[in-house]
C-alpha positions as CSV (number, residue, x, y, z in Angstrom):
1,M,-23.7,-19.0,-19.9
2,K,-23.2,-16.7,-16.9
3,K,-20.3,-17.7,-14.6
4,K,-21.6,-18.5,-11.1
5,T,-20.1,-16.1,-8.5
6,R,-19.2,-17.1,-5.0
7,N,-21.5,-15.8,-2.3
8,K,-19.9,-14.0,0.6
9,F,-22.1,-13.5,3.6
10,S,-21.6,-10.9,6.3
11,I,-22.0,-12.0,9.9
12,K,-25.4,-10.2,10.0
13,E,-26.6,-12.1,7.0
14,K,-25.4,-15.4,8.4
15,E,-27.1,-14.7,11.7
16,R,-30.4,-13.8,9.9
17,I,-30.2,-17.1,7.9
18,V,-29.4,-19.2,11.1
19,L,-32.3,-17.6,13.0
20,L,-34.6,-18.3,10.0
21,V,-33.5,-22.0,10.1
22,L,-34.0,-22.3,13.8
23,E,-37.5,-20.9,13.6
24,E,-38.6,-23.1,10.7
25,G,-36.8,-26.3,11.8
26,S,-34.1,-28.5,10.3
27,D,-36.2,-29.6,7.3
28,S,-35.7,-26.1,5.8
29,Y,-31.9,-26.3,5.2
30,H,-32.4,-27.2,1.6
31,S,-35.1,-24.7,0.9
32,I,-33.3,-21.8,2.6
33,A,-30.0,-22.8,0.8
34,R,-31.8,-22.6,-2.5
35,T,-33.3,-19.2,-1.6
36,Y,-29.8,-17.8,-0.7
37,N,-28.1,-19.6,-3.5
38,T,-25.6,-21.5,-1.3
39,S,-25.0,-25.0,0.1
40,H,-27.2,-26.6,2.7
41,R,-24.0,-28.0,4.3
42,L,-22.7,-24.5,4.8
43,I,-25.9,-23.4,6.4
44,S,-25.8,-26.5,8.7
45,L,-22.2,-25.6,9.7
46,W,-23.4,-22.0,10.5
47,V,-26.3,-23.3,12.6
48,D,-24.2,-25.8,14.6
49,S,-21.5,-23.2,15.2
50,Y,-24.1,-20.6,16.3
51,K,-25.6,-23.1,18.7
52,V,-22.2,-23.8,20.3
53,H,-20.5,-20.4,20.2
54,G,-23.2,-17.9,19.6
55,K,-22.8,-15.0,17.1
56,S,-19.0,-15.3,17.3
57,G,-19.2,-18.8,15.9
58,L,-20.3,-17.4,12.5
59,S,-16.9,-16.0,11.8
60,F,-14.4,-18.7,10.7
61,K,-11.8,-16.1,9.5
62,N,-8.6,-15.9,11.3
63,D,-5.0,-15.2,10.4
64,L,-3.5,-17.7,12.9
65,S,-0.6,-19.9,12.0
66,Y,-1.2,-23.3,13.5
67,T,1.7,-25.4,14.8
68,G,2.3,-28.9,13.7
69,S,1.6,-30.2,17.2
70,F,-1.8,-28.5,17.2
71,K,-2.7,-29.9,13.8
72,L,-1.6,-33.4,15.0
73,K,-3.6,-33.1,18.2
74,L,-6.8,-32.2,16.3
75,L,-6.4,-35.1,13.9
76,Q,-5.8,-37.5,16.7
77,E,-8.8,-36.2,18.5
78,M,-10.9,-36.5,15.4
79,H,-9.7,-40.2,15.0
80,S,-10.0,-41.2,18.7
81,D,-13.4,-39.5,19.3
82,R,-14.7,-40.4,15.9
83,L,-15.5,-36.8,15.0
84,S,-16.4,-35.7,11.5
85,L,-14.8,-32.7,9.8
86,H,-18.0,-30.8,10.4
87,Q,-18.0,-31.6,14.2
88,L,-14.3,-30.7,14.6
89,S,-14.9,-27.5,12.6
90,V,-17.7,-26.4,14.9
91,K,-15.7,-27.3,18.0
92,Y,-12.6,-25.3,17.1
93,L,-14.0,-22.8,14.6
94,I,-11.7,-23.9,11.9
95,S,-12.9,-24.2,8.3
96,P,-13.6,-27.8,7.3
97,S,-11.6,-27.3,4.1
98,V,-8.5,-26.4,6.2
99,L,-9.1,-29.5,8.4
100,S,-9.5,-31.6,5.3
101,K,-6.2,-30.3,3.9
102,W,-4.4,-31.2,7.1
103,K,-5.9,-34.7,7.0
104,R,-4.8,-35.2,3.4
105,E,-1.3,-33.9,4.1
106,Y,-1.0,-36.3,7.1
107,R,-2.3,-39.2,5.0
108,E,0.2,-38.5,2.1
109,G,3.2,-37.3,4.0
110,G,2.9,-38.5,7.6
111,I,3.6,-36.4,10.7
112,T,6.4,-34.5,9.1
113,A,4.0,-33.0,6.5
114,L,2.1,-31.3,9.4
115,F,5.3,-29.6,10.7
116,M,6.5,-28.2,7.4
117,N,6.3,-24.5,7.1
118,K,4.9,-23.5,3.8
119,L,5.4,-20.1,2.3
120,K,2.3,-18.1,1.7
121,G,1.5,-16.2,-1.5
122,R,3.0,-16.0,-4.9
123,P,6.7,-16.7,-5.2
124,P,8.8,-13.6,-6.1
125,K,9.8,-13.0,-9.7
126,A,13.3,-13.6,-10.8
127,K,15.3,-10.4,-11.1
128,N,16.9,-10.2,-14.5
129,K,18.1,-6.6,-13.9
130,Q,20.8,-7.8,-11.5
131,R,22.4,-10.0,-14.2
132,T,22.4,-7.3,-16.8
133,T,23.8,-4.7,-14.4
134,Q,26.6,-7.0,-13.4
135,K,27.6,-7.6,-17.1
136,S,27.5,-3.9,-17.9
137,S,29.4,-3.0,-14.7
138,L,32.7,-4.2,-16.3
139,S,34.7,-1.3,-17.4
140,N,36.1,-1.0,-21.0
141,E,39.6,-1.8,-19.8
142,E,38.3,-5.1,-18.1
143,K,36.5,-6.0,-21.3
144,L,39.6,-5.5,-23.4
145,I,41.7,-7.6,-20.9
146,K,39.2,-10.5,-21.1
147,E,39.1,-10.3,-24.9
148,N,42.9,-10.2,-25.0
149,E,43.0,-13.4,-22.9
150,L,40.6,-15.2,-25.1
151,L,42.5,-14.2,-28.3
152,R,45.8,-15.4,-26.7
153,A,44.2,-18.8,-25.8
154,E,42.8,-19.1,-29.3
155,N,46.2,-18.3,-30.8
156,D,47.9,-20.9,-28.6
157,Y,45.4,-23.5,-29.6
158,L,45.9,-22.8,-33.3
159,K,49.7,-23.0,-32.9
160,K,49.4,-26.4,-31.2
161,L,47.0,-27.6,-33.9
162,Q,49.4,-26.4,-36.6
163,A,52.3,-28.2,-34.9
164,L,50.3,-31.5,-34.7
165,I,49.5,-31.3,-38.4
166,Q,53.2,-30.7,-39.2
167,S,54.3,-33.6,-37.1
168,R,51.9,-36.0,-38.9
169,K,53.2,-35.1,-42.3
């Protein structure tokens, strides 16, 4: 079975699809979605964003870092104005999946969860080289001194053990 790949549409392709929907009417969301092998909800989001913001509304990509107060403001607006994720997404040009994540975080962790700064990307690998270089950085003289201390401690321990055994007899 062939793995289904994710469709990525350029702004021009999105605009062509939106104009096609607007010409044929809202009944064509499903048929056009099947033609382009995508979701009718995604096409609906594009159409609504296009109606409100024009061609610039078709690009939901941004590298902005949203503050906790902004996230909280949007969630409060969504609740007070009874907006859906779709409507809020169209209004602020933020992906519904991002809004849904914020909503889930708020529900699970409260207000503080919105203000937490999360690190992006993969965590760095542990560096084993530093440990090995520290071990090998000891000179031969230092190694011999440590070994001598260990042998003296062992010798003292054995002497005390021998004395304990002698005292019991």
